[in-house]
C-alpha positions in Angstrom: 0.0 0.1 0.0 1.4 3.4 -0.8 2.5 5.6 2.0 0.3 8.8 2.5 1.6 12.2 3.1 2.0 12.8 6.7 0.7 16.1 8.3 3.1 18.7 9.6 2.3 18.0 13.2 2.9 14.1 12.6 6.2 14.9 10.9 7.6 17.5 13.5 6.6 14.9 16.4 9.6 12.9 15.1 11.5 15.4 16.9 11.5 13.7 20.3 14.9 14.1 22.0 15.2 17.6 20.1 12.9 19.8 22.2 15.0 22.9 22.2 14.5 23.8 18.6 15.5 27.5 17.8 13.3 29.8 15.9 13.4 29.3 12.1 15.3 31.5 9.9 12.9 30.8 7.1 9.4 29.5 7.0 7.3 28.6 4.0 3.6 27.7 4.7 1.0 26.3 2.4 2.8 27.1 -0.7 0.8 26.3 -3.9 1.9 26.8 -7.5 0.1 25.9 -10.7 1.3 25.8 -14.3 -1.1 25.2 -17.4 -2.3 21.8 -16.6 -0.1 21.1 -13.8 -0.4 21.4 -10.0 3.5 21.7 -9.5 3.1 22.4 -5.4 0.1 21.8 -3.3 0.2 23.2 0.3 3.9 22.7 0.8 5.4 23.6 4.2 9.3 24.2 4.7 11.2 25.6 7.6 14.9 26.2 7.9 16.7 26.5 11.3 19.9 28.5 11.9 23.1 26.3 11.9 21.5 23.3 10.2 21.8 21.5 7.0 18.3 20.7 5.7 18.1 18.2 2.9 15.2 18.7 0.4 14.2 15.1 -0.9 11.9 14.0 -3.6 12.0 12.2 -7.0 11.9 13.9 -10.2 8.8 16.0 -10.5 8.4 16.0 -6.8 8.6 19.8 -6.9 11.9 20.4 -5.3 13.0 23.0 -8.1 9.8 24.8 -8.2 9.7 25.2 -4.4 13.3 26.8 -4.6 12.2 29.0 -7.4 9.2 30.3 -5.6 11.4 30.9 -2.5 14.1 32.8 -4.6 11.6 35.0 -6.7 11.8 33.2 -9.9 8.2 32.2 -9.7 5.4 34.1 -7.8 3.5 31.6 -5.3 -0.3 31.1 -6.2 -0.9 30.4 -2.4 0.9 30.4 0.8 3.2 32.6 2.7 7.0 33.1 3.2 8.6 34.5 6.3 12.4 35.4 6.8 13.3 36.0 10.2 9.7 36.3 11.4 8.7 38.9 8.8 6.6 38.2 5.8 8.5 38.6 2.4 7.6 38.2 -1.3 10.6 38.4 -3.6 10.0 39.4 -7.1 13.4 38.3 -8.5 16.5 36.2 -7.5 18.2 39.5 -6.9 15.7 40.6 -4.3 16.2 37.3 -2.5 19.8 37.6 -2.6 19.8 41.1 -1.1 17.5 39.9 1.6 20.0 37.1 2.6 18.9 34.1 0.6 21.7 33.0 -1.9 21.7 30.0 -4.2 24.4 27.9 -5.8 23.1 25.8 -8.6 24.3 22.5 -10.1 25.7 24.1 -13.1 28.2 26.7 -11.7 27.1 30.1 -13.0 30.5 31.8 -13.4 32.6 33.4 -15.9 35.6 31.2 -16.1 37.5 33.8 -18.4 37.6 36.3 -15.4 39.8 36.0 -12.3 38.6 34.4 -9.0 38.3 37.8 -7.5 36.2 39.2 -10.2 33.9 36.4 -10.2 33.3 36.7 -6.5 32.5 40.4 -6.7 31.1 40.9 -10.2 28.5 43.6 -10.2 29.6 44.5 -6.6 33.2 45.6 -7.2 34.8 47.9 -4.5 35.4 51.3 -6.0 37.6 54.3 -5.4 37.3 57.6 -7.3 34.8 55.8 -9.6 37.2 53.0 -10.5 37.4 49.4 -9.5 39.8 49.2 -6.6 41.6 46.1 -7.6 44.0 45.9 -4.5 41.0 45.9 -2.1 39.1 43.5 -4.3 41.7 41.0 -4.1 42.3 41.5 -0.4 38.7 40.9 0.2 38.5 38.0 -1.9 41.5 36.3 -0.1 39.9 37.0 3.4 36.6 35.7 2.2 38.3 32.5 0.8 40.2 32.0 3.9 36.8 31.7 5.6 36.3 28.7 3.6 39.7 27.3 4.2 40.9 28.1 0.7 44.2 29.6 -0.3 44.1 30.7 -4.0 45.8 33.1 -6.3 42.6 35.2 -6.6 44.1 37.2 -9.7 44.4 33.9 -11.7 41.7 33.1 -14.2 38.9 30.8 -12.7 39.4 28.4 -15.7 42.6 27.3 -14.2 41.0 25.8 -11.2 39.0 22.5 -10.8 35.1 22.4 -10.7 35.4 21.8 -7.1 37.2 25.0 -6.4 34.8 26.7 -8.8 31.9 25.5 -6.6 33.7 27.0 -3.5 34.1 30.3 -5.4 30.4 30.4 -6.1 29.8 29.6 -2.5 32.0 32.4 -1.6 30.2 34.8 -3.6 26.9 33.6 -2.2 27.8 34.1 1.4 29.5 37.5 0.8 26.2 39.2 0.7 25.6 38.4 4.5 23.6 35.2 3.4 21.3 33.9 6.2 20.0 31.0 4.0 22.4 29.2 1.4 20.7 26.9 -1.1 22.9 24.3 -2.6 21.3 22.6 -5.5 23.0 19.3 -6.4 26.4 20.8 -5.8 28.1 17.3 -5.7 26.8 16.0 -9.0 30.2 16.5 -10.6 32.7 16.1 -7.7 34.9 13.2 -6.8 34.9 11.8 -3.3 37.9 14.1 -2.0 36.0 17.2 -3.4 32.8 16.2 -1.9 34.7 16.2 1.5 36.2 19.4 1.0 32.8 20.9 0.3 31.3 19.2 3.4 34.0 20.7 5.5 33.0 24.2 4.3 29.3 23.5 4.8 30.1 22.4 8.5 32.1 25.8 9.0 29.1 27.7 7.6 26.8 25.7 10.0 29.1 26.9 13.0 28.5 30.4 11.7 24.7 30.0 12.0 23.8 29.8 8.3 20.9 27.7 7.4 21.8 25.4 4.4 19.1 23.9 2.2 20.9 21.0 0.5 19.5 19.3 -2.6 21.1 15.9 -3.6 20.3 12.4 -5.0 23.1 10.8 -3.0 21.7 9.1 0.0 25.1 8.7 1.6 25.8 12.3 1.3 22.4 13.2 2.8 23.0 10.9 5.7 26.6 12.3 6.3 25.9 16.0 6.2 22.2 16.7 6.8 20.5 17.5 10.2 17.0 17.2 9.1 15.0 16.6 5.9 11.8 17.6 4.2 10.4 15.0 1.7 8.1 15.9 -1.3 6.2 13.7 -3.5 4.2 14.7 -6.5 4.0 18.3 -5.4 2.7 17.5 -1.9 4.5 17.4 1.4 5.3 13.9 3.0 6.9 15.4 6.0 9.8 16.8 7.8 12.0 14.5 9.7 15.1 14.4 11.8 17.7 12.7 9.6 19.0 10.5 12.3 15.5 9.2 13.1 14.6 8.1 9.7 16.3 5.1 8.2 17.3 5.0 4.6 14.7 2.5 3.7 12.0 4.6 5.2 13.3 7.5 3.3 13.1 5.7 -0.2 9.8 4.3 0.7 8.4 7.8 1.5 10.1 9.3 -1.7 8.6 6.7 -4.0 5.4 6.2 -2.1 5.6 2.4 -2.0 5.8 0.1 1.0 5.4 -3.5 1.5 3.1 -4.5 -1.7 2.5 -7.6 -3.5 2.7 -6.5 -7.1 1.1 -8.1 -10.1 3.5 -9.4 -12.7 2.8 -10.1 -16.4 3.0 -13.9 -15.6 4.5 -16.5 -17.8 6.4 -19.7 -17.6 9.8 -19.6 -16.2 12.4 -19.1 -18.9 16.1 -20.0 -19.2 18.3 -17.5 -21.0 21.4 -19.0 -22.6 22.1 -16.8 -25.6 23.9 -13.7 -24.4 23.3 -10.7 -26.9 25.0 -8.0 -25.2 27.6 -8.0 -22.5 29.3 -4.9 -20.6 32.6 -5.7 -19.0 33.8 -3.3 -16.4 32.2 -0.6 -18.7 32.4 2.9 -17.0 32.5 6.8 -17.6 34.1 8.9 -15.1 31.4 11.2 -13.3 28.7 9.2 -14.8 28.8 5.7 -14.0 31.3 3.4 -12.1 32.5 0.3 -14.2 29.9 -2.2 -14.1 29.4 -5.7 -15.8 26.1 -6.9 -17.0 24.8 -9.6 -19.5 21.4 -9.1 -21.4 20.2 -12.3 -23.2 18.1 -12.8 -26.3 14.4 -12.4 -25.2 15.3 -11.2 -21.5 13.8 -8.0 -20.0 16.4 -6.5 -17.6 15.0 -3.9 -15.3 17.0 -1.0 -13.8 15.9 0.2 -10.6 17.2 3.2 -8.4 16.6 6.8 -7.6 17.0 9.6 -9.9 20.7 10.4 -10.5 21.8 6.8 -9.5 23.2 6.1 -13.1 20.2 4.4 -14.9 20.2 6.6 -18.0 24.1 6.7 -17.9 24.2 3.0 -18.5 21.6 3.3 -21.2 23.4 6.0 -23.0 26.7 4.0 -22.9 25.1 1.0 -24.4 23.6 3.1 -27.1 26.8 4.7 -28.0 25.4 8.2 -27.1 28.2 8.6 -24.5 31.8 7.3 -24.8 32.9 4.8 -22.2 36.1 5.7 -20.3 36.8 2.1 -19.5 35.7 -1.5 -20.2 34.3 -2.9 -23.4 31.2 -4.2 -24.9 30.7 -7.7 -26.5 27.9 -8.0 -29.1 26.8 -11.7 -30.1 30.3 -12.9 -28.8 32.5 -10.3 -30.5 34.1 -7.2 -28.9 32.4 -4.2 -30.5 33.1 -0.6 -30.6 29.8 1.4 -30.0 31.1 4.8 -30.0 28.1 6.5 -31.9 24.3 5.9 -31.8 24.9 5.0 -35.7 27.2 2.1 -34.7 24.7 1.0 -32.2 21.9 1.0 -34.6 24.1 -1.0 -36.9 23.9 -3.8 -34.4 20.2 -3.5 -34.1 20.3 -1.6 -30.8 17.6 1.0 -30.3 17.0 3.6 -27.6 14.0 5.4 -26.5 15.1 8.5 -24.6 13.6 9.6 -21.1 12.9 12.9 -22.6 10.8 12.2 -25.6 10.4 15.9 -26.3 13.8 17.1 -26.2 15.7 13.9 -27.4 13.1 12.0 -29.4 10.2 13.6 -31.2 10.2 16.5 -33.6 6.9 18.2 -32.7 6.6 20.2 -36.0 6.8 17.0 -38.1 3.8 14.7 -38.7 3.4 11.2 -37.1 4.5 9.7 -40.3 7.7 11.8 -40.5 8.5 11.0 -36.9 8.0 7.3 -37.4 10.2 7.1 -40.4 13.0 9.1 -39.0 15.3 6.3 -37.7 14.8 4.1 -40.9 15.8 7.1 -43.1 18.9 7.8 -40.9 20.0 4.2 -41.5 19.7 4.7 -45.2 21.3 8.1 -45.5 19.6 11.1 -46.9 20.6 10.4 -50.4 18.4 7.1 -50.4 15.0 8.3 -49.2 12.5 5.7 -48.1 9.9 5.4 -51.0 6.5 7.1 -50.0 4.6 3.9 -50.6 7.0 1.9 -48.2 6.5 4.8 -45.6 2.8 4.6 -45.8 2.8 0.7 -45.5 5.2 0.6 -42.5 3.5 3.5 -40.8 0.0 2.2 -41.1 1.1 -1.2 -39.7 2.5 0.4 -36.6 -0.2 2.9 -36.2 -2.5 0.0 -36.0 -0.4 -2.4 -33.9 0.2 0.2 -31.3 -3.2 1.8 -31.4 -1.9 5.3 -32.0 -4.9 7.9 -31.7 -5.8 9.7 -33.9 -4.7 7.1 -36.4 -4.0 9.7 -39.0 -0.3 9.7 -40.2 -0.3 13.3 -41.3 -1.3 14.6 -37.9 1.4 16.7 -36.2 3.0 14.8 -33.4 2.9 17.8 -31.1 -1.0 17.6 -31.0 -1.0 14.1 -29.8 -1.5 13.1 -26.1 1.7 12.1 -24.2 0.8 8.4 -24.3 0.3 8.5 -28.1 3.5 10.5 -28.6 5.4 7.8 -26.7 3.8 5.1 -28.9 5.0 7.1 -32.0 8.6 7.0 -30.6 8.4 3.3 -29.9 7.0 2.9 -33.5 10.2 4.6 -35.0 12.4 2.1 -33.3 10.3 -0.9 -33.9 10.4 -0.5 -37.6 14.2 -1.3 -37.4 13.4 -4.5 -35.8 15.9 -4.2 -33.1 17.6 -7.0 -31.2 18.0 -4.9 -28.1 15.4 -2.1 -27.3 16.4 0.3 -24.5 13.5 1.9 -22.9 14.2 4.9 -20.4 11.0 5.7 -18.5 8.8 4.9 -21.4 5.5 5.2 -19.3 6.4 8.5 -17.4 3.7 11.0 -17.5 1.1 8.9 -19.7 -2.4 7.7 -18.6 -3.0 4.2 -17.1 -4.4 2.8 -20.3 -1.5 3.8 -22.5 0.9 2.7 -19.7 -0.7 -0.7 -19.6 -0.6 -1.0 -23.5 3.1 -0.3 -23.5 3.9 -2.8 -20.7 2.1 -5.6 -22.6 3.9 -4.5 -25.8 7.2 -5.1 -23.9 6.2 -8.5 -22.6 5.2 -9.5 -26.2 8.4 -8.4 -27.8 10.4 -10.3 -25.2 8.4 -13.5 -25.9 9.1 -12.8 -29.6 12.8 -13.0 -28.7 13.7 -9.3 -28.4 15.8 -8.3 -25.5 14.8 -5.2 -23.5 16.5 -2.9 -21.1 13.7 -1.2 -19.1 14.3 1.7 -16.9 11.6 3.0 -14.6 11.4 4.9 -11.3 8.2 2.9 -10.5 9.4 -0.3 -8.8 6.1 -2.2 -9.3 6.4 -1.5 -13.0 10.0 -2.9 -12.9 8.9 -6.0 -11.0 6.0 -6.6 -13.4 8.0 -6.7 -16.5 11.6 -7.8 -15.8 13.3 -11.2 -15.6 16.1 -9.7 -13.6 16.6 -6.3 -12.1 20.0 -4.4 -11.7 19.8 -2.1 -8.7 21.7 1.2 -8.9 22.8 3.6 -6.1 25.2 6.5 -6.3 26.3 5.6 -9.7 27.1 2.2 -9.0 25.6 -1.1 -10.0 25.2 -2.5 -6.5 23.1 -5.8 -7.4 21.6 -8.0 -9.9 18.6 -9.8 -8.6 16.6 -12.6 -10.3 12.9 -11.8 -10.4 11.5 -14.7 -8.7 8.8 -15.0 -5.9 11.2 -13.7 -3.3 11.9 -10.3 -5.0 9.6 -7.6 -3.7 9.5 -3.9 -3.5 10.8 -4.3 0.0 13.9 -6.1 -1.2 14.5 -3.5 -4.0 14.1 -0.7 -1.5 16.4 -2.3 1.0 18.9 -2.8 -1.7 18.6 0.8 -2.9 19.0 2.1 0.6 21.8 0.0 1.8 23.7 -0.3 -1.4 24.1 -4.0 -0.9 22.3 -7.1 -2.3 20.2 -9.1 -0.1 21.0 -12.5 -2.1 23.3 -15.1 -0.9 26.2 -15.8 -3.0 24.6 -19.1 -4.8 21.6 -17.1 -5.8 23.7 -14.4 -7.3 25.8 -16.9 -9.2 22.6 -18.2 -10.7 21.2 -15.0 -12.0 22.6 -15.2 -15.6 22.1 -18.9 -15.8 18.3 -19.0 -14.8 17.2 -15.5 -15.9 14.9 -15.4 -13.0 11.1 -15.7 -13.4 9.3 -14.8 -16.7 7.4 -11.5 -16.3 
């Protein structure tokens, strides 16, 4: 049964043993925000206490970014109140928020790398003397500010000469120089290695001691539990609750983020299968900063699910197997032969197809028709000098419109005017025309209605029964369980386990594995995964 959002009183009652809670620096109450057709936030509360690191948690689409943008004046709130230091505020821009003491450092460092360190810290706020920039005073202030963060740099050197981690520190220095009372760090560790993360955490602890409230957004659970004091969890734009980090286990956190607890999930049942014909093998395949080296075998007719939180490395695996990203280590074996898949064209030549997570940005071309979108991949394999004959286009497109029940069934309809579910079917049709041996599906059912979702799930099962291998990625654990013969579990950009999808595999086991980063299988079970392939879905 799915977990229900907790009331604020229930959430704050978890603070037993923490009775002396100081007055919040910042309070957001009942925040609502709606966009056309989407309620992004619905009655969300957030409070930040001085001298604490507060983690904002939730899956993709939970409302984290929208809440931050409402707080910092990017979006006006449709409902609710914001108080800073006990006084009501309403910011009309990020500059107003910064001037009030709320500074934000985003995942993508927004700095000018061609300028010096000092110039980046004081850009727009340069100290002046007689109308000119006082370079000596600016550099002295920059050194003093960086020493506060335990950094000793040549502040006159171009920022481009320093690592990304140092650039993050410079961005933080710039943020706190405006007498910040609240510091928002949005995915600051996404591109940092372990040593750089520890350096950042030392700085965060130092700022905590100075009484700054830090709002920390990250998908890395180990980091959340290492650095945060409390957390607020959002799901689907609503408040799940506020909790002391030490009182919420990682399994409980995953359950609250996903909205799934102990549940017996329906599978697309079939007879148990044995998979003995490897189609593609990844051997210690990895990419620095994206995914740690992993090994995985996908057999003909096998559905391999990937489970893990957003940012765990699921999409990164898909992109490596399709040649969209270059591997930094390891090798790929296709049908027994070591193969270079350095481009999507090379992958397509080996009958590998990839439906991207973002069908609008990376898949469909909205101003083309359904027919033109479906025929796109086939035309790409032939080259633009050998156009697919119109008669063949009409025959193929008509076949897949009918097979996938694309509605409306008009091939000349602009794809942008279709529903999300039908757009996803158009993208599937594009790749199925190529009759791939491996179909990689990254979140193929996200944002579509239940009926379309069920049709796509059944199509995956049918393709598998017909001998096609499928790599299936979904944030919905019940969907992964329903479809997969085995499940690869990812955490913090590492493949931590491969579990056969037999009767013992439940959402509980998956969440425990995601939370702990360790497989719950014994050694003999693990060794049999590839041989048995688990239970047919």
